[in-house]
C-alpha positions as CSV (number, residue, x, y, z in Angstrom):
1,M,-57.8,43.2,121.8
2,H,-59.7,41.2,119.2
3,R,-58.7,43.6,116.4
4,I,-55.0,43.4,117.5
5,F,-55.1,39.6,117.3
6,T,-56.9,39.7,114.0
7,A,-54.3,42.1,112.5
8,L,-51.5,39.8,113.6
9,A,-53.1,36.6,112.7
10,P,-51.7,36.4,109.1
11,A,-48.1,36.8,110.4
12,L,-48.7,34.1,113.0
13,F,-50.2,31.8,110.4
14,L,-47.2,32.2,108.1
15,L,-44.9,31.3,111.0
16,S,-46.8,28.1,111.8
17,G,-47.9,27.2,108.2
18,S,-44.5,25.8,107.3
19,L,-44.7,22.9,109.7
20,A,-46.1,19.5,108.9
21,W,-48.9,18.3,111.2
22,A,-48.5,14.5,110.9
23,D,-48.3,13.6,114.5
24,E,-47.0,16.8,116.0
25,Y,-48.0,16.0,119.6
26,S,-46.0,12.7,119.7
27,D,-43.1,14.3,117.9
28,T,-43.0,17.2,120.3
29,I,-43.3,15.0,123.4
30,N,-40.4,12.9,122.1
31,V,-38.2,16.0,121.6
32,Y,-38.8,17.0,125.2
33,K,-38.2,13.4,126.4
34,S,-34.8,13.4,124.8
35,A,-33.8,16.8,126.1
36,G,-31.8,16.7,129.4
37,E,-33.5,19.7,130.8
38,S,-37.0,18.3,130.6
39,A,-36.6,14.5,130.3
40,E,-36.6,13.7,134.0
41,F,-40.0,15.5,134.5
42,F,-41.8,12.8,132.5
43,K,-40.8,10.2,135.2
44,N,-42.4,12.0,138.2
45,C,-45.0,14.4,136.9
46,Y,-48.8,13.9,137.4
47,G,-49.5,15.2,134.0
48,Y,-48.5,17.7,131.3
49,A,-49.6,20.0,128.5
50,V,-47.9,20.0,125.2
51,F,-47.9,22.8,122.6
52,P,-46.2,21.7,119.4
53,N,-46.2,25.1,117.8
54,I,-46.9,28.5,119.3
55,A,-46.5,31.4,116.9
56,K,-45.6,34.9,118.2
57,G,-45.3,38.1,116.3
58,G,-45.4,41.8,116.9
59,L,-44.7,45.3,115.9
60,G,-45.3,47.6,118.9
61,V,-48.2,45.3,119.9
62,G,-47.6,41.6,120.0
63,A,-49.6,38.5,120.0
64,A,-49.0,34.7,120.4
65,H,-51.3,31.7,120.0
66,G,-51.0,28.0,120.1
67,D,-53.1,24.9,120.5
68,G,-52.2,21.9,122.6
69,R,-53.2,18.8,124.4
70,V,-53.3,17.9,128.0
71,Y,-52.3,14.5,129.4
72,E,-53.1,13.1,132.9
73,Q,-50.8,10.3,134.0
74,G,-49.8,9.7,130.3
75,K,-53.3,9.6,129.0
76,Y,-54.7,12.3,126.6
77,V,-57.7,13.9,128.4
78,G,-58.4,17.2,126.7
79,D,-57.4,20.2,124.5
80,T,-56.0,23.5,125.5
81,S,-55.1,26.8,123.8
82,M,-52.8,29.6,124.7
83,T,-53.2,33.3,123.8
84,Q,-51.0,36.2,124.8
85,V,-51.1,39.9,124.0
86,S,-48.2,42.2,124.8
87,F,-47.5,45.8,124.5
88,G,-44.1,47.6,124.3
89,A,-41.0,47.9,122.1
90,Q,-41.1,44.8,120.0
91,A,-40.7,43.8,116.4
92,G,-40.4,40.4,114.7
93,G,-41.9,37.0,114.9
94,Q,-41.1,33.5,116.1
95,A,-42.3,30.0,116.5
96,Y,-41.6,27.7,119.5
97,S,-42.9,24.7,121.3
98,Q,-43.8,24.5,124.9
99,M,-44.3,21.8,127.6
100,I,-46.0,22.5,131.0
101,F,-45.4,19.8,133.6
102,F,-47.8,19.4,136.6
103,E,-46.2,18.1,139.7
104,N,-49.4,16.9,141.3
105,K,-53.2,16.6,141.0
106,A,-53.7,20.0,142.6
107,A,-51.6,21.8,139.9
108,F,-53.2,19.7,137.2
109,D,-56.7,20.7,138.5
110,Q,-55.7,24.3,138.7
111,F,-54.6,24.4,135.0
112,T,-57.7,22.4,133.8
113,S,-60.2,24.4,135.7
114,G,-61.2,26.1,132.5
115,N,-59.2,29.3,132.3
116,F,-55.7,29.7,133.7
117,E,-53.2,32.5,133.6
118,F,-49.6,32.6,134.7
119,G,-48.8,35.4,137.1
120,A,-46.0,37.9,136.7
121,G,-42.5,36.7,137.3
122,V,-43.0,33.2,136.1
123,G,-40.4,32.0,133.6
124,A,-39.7,29.0,131.4
125,V,-36.5,27.1,130.9
126,A,-35.5,27.7,127.3
127,I,-33.9,24.6,125.8
128,K,-31.5,26.1,123.3
129,S,-28.5,24.1,122.2
130,G,-29.0,20.9,120.2
131,A,-32.6,21.4,119.4
132,S,-33.4,21.0,115.8
133,G,-36.3,20.0,113.6
134,S,-37.1,19.2,109.9
135,V,-40.1,18.9,107.8
136,G,-40.6,16.3,105.1
137,T,-43.4,14.5,103.3
138,T,-43.6,12.0,106.2
139,G,-44.2,14.7,108.8
140,A,-42.2,16.7,111.3
141,T,-39.2,15.2,113.0
142,A,-37.1,16.8,115.7
143,S,-34.4,16.1,118.2
144,A,-32.9,17.8,121.2
145,T,-30.0,17.4,123.5
146,S,-29.2,19.0,126.8
147,G,-27.8,22.5,126.6
148,S,-25.9,21.8,129.8
149,G,-24.2,18.7,128.5
150,E,-25.6,16.6,131.4
151,S,-27.7,13.8,130.1
152,G,-30.8,13.4,132.2
153,G,-30.2,16.5,134.3
154,T,-33.0,18.9,135.2
155,A,-32.3,22.5,134.7
156,G,-35.9,23.5,135.6
157,K,-37.8,23.2,138.8
158,Y,-41.4,23.1,139.8
159,R,-42.8,26.5,140.9
160,K,-46.3,26.3,142.5
161,G,-46.6,22.8,141.1
162,M,-45.7,23.6,137.5
163,A,-42.5,23.6,135.4
164,V,-42.4,25.1,131.9
165,F,-40.0,24.4,129.1
166,T,-39.7,25.9,125.6
167,I,-37.7,25.2,122.4
168,A,-37.4,27.9,119.8
169,K,-38.1,26.8,116.3
170,G,-37.2,29.9,114.4
171,G,-37.5,33.6,114.2
172,A,-36.0,36.4,116.2
173,M,-38.3,37.5,119.0
174,F,-38.1,34.9,121.8
175,E,-38.3,35.6,125.5
176,A,-38.9,33.0,128.1
177,T,-41.5,34.8,130.1
178,L,-45.0,33.5,130.6
179,A,-46.7,36.6,132.2
180,G,-49.9,37.3,130.3
181,Q,-50.3,33.9,128.8
182,K,-53.9,32.8,129.1
183,Y,-54.9,29.1,128.7
184,K,-58.3,27.6,128.1
185,Y,-59.0,24.0,128.6
186,K,-61.7,21.7,127.2
187,A,-62.0,18.1,128.3
188,K,-61.8,15.4,125.5
189,G,-65.3,14.7,124.2
190,A,-66.9,17.7,125.9
């Protein structure tokens, strides 16, 4: 598995290398706060994890990786990383951002227990229309509007205490499935 990820790492790096890293976490959070599908979750969630850039690529065997931050009641409390390896008919690459909302402390504790993996059949709400971003010398900027046309509506729901949203940034390989995604968590300062 390590060899597969090592072989795909250059492609993943190229996908993610074109983005500015000024304040990628705040910028990404603001995009999701302005998207109708996910905006309401900020008002009632216990916490959330944000991944500004997950790069995914594959040719028969695929891999994805991204680093993120975890927030508890709006306060940054630790770092997380996501890794995924997949097998099957696939070719291409893509970059996307991801938000995971935790409905309550139990869901938050489950995710931050150290190692977490989504089970089969768990999906994400893909925010498609109106999402855009640009890169300049002052950093990354982005905006999103609801694909449903309903401002402030929620197209997603909590499942086992978690709700997941993604926004594609580019490429041609996206699927809104979370099976096989493994997350590691490290508390801030640990």
